[in-house]
N, C-alpha and C positions, 0 to 999 in steps of 0.2 A: 503493500498499500504505499509507503514512504516512497519507493522508486517511482511509482505511477504518479504521485502527486509531485516529484521533483520533475518529471518530464511534462506535467500538466503546466507547471510553472513557465517552463521553457516555451512551450507551444504558445501559451496565451500571451506571454511577453512578445514573441514575433509577431503575432496577429496585430498587437496593439502598435508596435513599433511600424507595421507595414501601413495601417489603416488608421492610426490615431486613436481609434474606438474598438471595443468589442472583447478584447481580451479579458479584461476586469470583469465584465458582465459574466462572460463564460466562467471564469474561475470562481465566482461567488455562487453561481448555480452548481457548480459540481461539487465545491466544498459543502453546501447545503445538503447534498447527498450522501457525505461520507461523516460529517461532524454534526453534533449537536448543535441548535441554532445559536445559542449563546456563545459558542466558540467561534462560529463562523466569521462574525465582523470583525474583531480583533486580528485573528489569524490572516483574513483577507488583507487587512491593512497592512501587516508586516510583510506579507507576501509581495505585494504590490509596491512596496517601498523599493525594492530592488530594480523592478521592471522599471517603474517610473523615474526613479534616480538614475538608471541608466540611459533612459531615452533622453532625459533631460542633459545628461553629460555628453551624450554624443551630438546632439543638436544644440549644444549650449550657446552657439554664435547666433541662433535666430530667436532665442527667447526674448518676449517682449515684457520687460519688467514692469511696466506700469500697471497691466492686466494682473500680473503675478501679485504686486503689493496689494491691491485693494481686495482681492479675492481672499488672500491670505489673511488679511486683517479681520475679514468678516469671518473666516473660518475658526479663529481662536475662540471667538463667542459661541459659534455653532456647535463646535466640537464640545465645549464643556456642557451647554445646554442639553444637546442630542443624548450625551453620555447618561444623563440622568434617567431618560426615557427607555434607554437601551437595557438598564439593569431591572426594571420594573416590567417590561412585557414579558407575558407568558410565552413558553416555546411555541405553541400552536400559532399564536399571532405573530411571533417571529417568522415561521416558516411562510405563512400565508403573505407577510409583507415583502418577504425576499422574492418568492416566486410572482407575485403580482408585479413587483418593480421589474422583474426580468421582462416579464411579458409587455408591460406599458412600454418601457425604454426600447424594445425590440420593434414594436408593431404600431405603435401610436405616433402622429406626427408630432414632431417637437414644438413647443410653442416660440413663437417669435418675439425675442427680448433683445431690446437696444443695449448692448453690452458696454458701450463706449463711456457711459457715465460712471466715474468713480462711486458715487453712491448704490447704482444699480449693482456695481461689481461686489461692493462690500455687502449689501444686503444678501445678493446672490450667494457670496461665498459663506454666509452665515446660515442661511437656509439649507444649502446642499449640504454644508459640513454636519449640520444637524441630523439631515435624513440620513447620512452615509454611517452614522453611528448605530442606525437601526438596520439598514439594508446593504450597507457595504460598498457596492460598486456605483458610484455617482459619476463616472466619467463622462456619461452622454450629457448630464445636466451642466456639468462645467464647461463642456464643448460649446453649448449655446451663447455662453458669454463671450467666447473668443472665435466664432465661427466668421465673423466679419473681416478676420485678417486674411489678406489677399494671398500672400505666400504661404502654401500648404506647409514648408518647411518651420515657418514662424507658428502656425497654428499647431503642428506638432509638438514642437520644442516648449512653447508656452503652456499648452496642455498639460505635459509631462513635468514641467516645474511646478505647476499650481497644484497638480494630485501628488507630487512628492511631498510638499509641506504639508498638506492636508493629511498624508498618511502618517509623517511625523508627529503631528498633534494627536492623531488618532491612537498611535502606538503608547505616546506619553498617557493619553487618558487610560487605555487598557494596560496589559500585563507584559512581562519579558517573553522571550522565544527560547525554544530548545534548539538542539543540534539539527535536527530534520528540517526545522523552519528556516534556519541560517543556509543550509543547503538549497531550499527552494527559492530563496533570495538570490543567491550565486547564480543559480540556472535561469531566474528571472532575467539577470543581467545579460546573460550569453545569450538568451532567445532575443533581447532587445538589441544586441548589437549586431545580429545577423539579419533581423526584421527591418533595422534601418536601411540596411542596403537593398532591401527588396521594396522600400517605400515608393518608389517612382515606377517600379517596373511589373507589378503584377496587378492584372486585370481584376476589376472589383466585380462586376455583375453577377457572375456564376457564383463566386464565392459567398457575396452578400445574401443571395436565396438560400443558400445550403447553410450558411451560419444562422439565419434567422430560424430556419427549421430544426436545427441542433438546439438552439437556444428555448424554443417555444417547447419542444419535447421534454427537455430538462426542467423547464418551469413548471410544466403540467404535472410532472411526476412529484415535485415538490408540494404542490398544490393538493395532489392525490393523497400524499403521505399525511398532510396537515389535517385534511378532512376525515379521512377514513382511518 
C-alpha cells in the first residue's frame, strides 16, 4: 500500500505539473478510499506540499508575487477558521463533503470572479483555505483567481506558489509526518519535475474526458461508502 501511494504521488504530481490542475483532486479522492476521512485532509496537504513546492521551484521565474501575497494573507485567517470546523465534522459528513467537492469541481462550470482586486484575492484566499481544511483539494478554486494571467507558465507558477503556502499553513495546523509520507513528498517532487517538461507538449482533449470519468467514479464510490 505504501508503494502504491508513493507511485500515486508521482503520477498526480506529473498530471498537475502538465495541466496545472487535477492531480490534487485525484490524490484526495484516492486517499479518501484508503484512509479515515479525518486523516485525509492533513495527509493530502503534506503530500501536495512536495508537488506544489517542486512546481513553484521549477517555474519560479514566472511567479506573479502580487497574486500570491494577497491570496496567502487571506489563507492565514481561513486556515485557522477552517481548522475549527475540520475537527468537529463527523466521519460521514467528511466523506460526503470530499466526494461532493470532487464531483462539483470536475463537472460544474467554475464561477467567473474578478481576481485582479487585492481585496477579492484576500477574501478568496481566506474562504478557499477554510474550505481546504475540510475537503483538501482546492486547487481549482485558487485557479479561478489567477486564470486571467495570459502566460500559461505564469499561471502554473503562481498557482503552485499559492498552493505551496496554503499547504504549509495547513500542515502547521495539523500534525507531523511519518517516513512513508516523506517518501510521497519526494516522489511528488520527481513527478512535478518530469510533468513540467510535458506542460506544453501533451494534448488535452482526450485526457480531460478520461480524467473526468475517473474522478467521477472515485467520487461516486466515496459517496456510496458514506451513505451505505
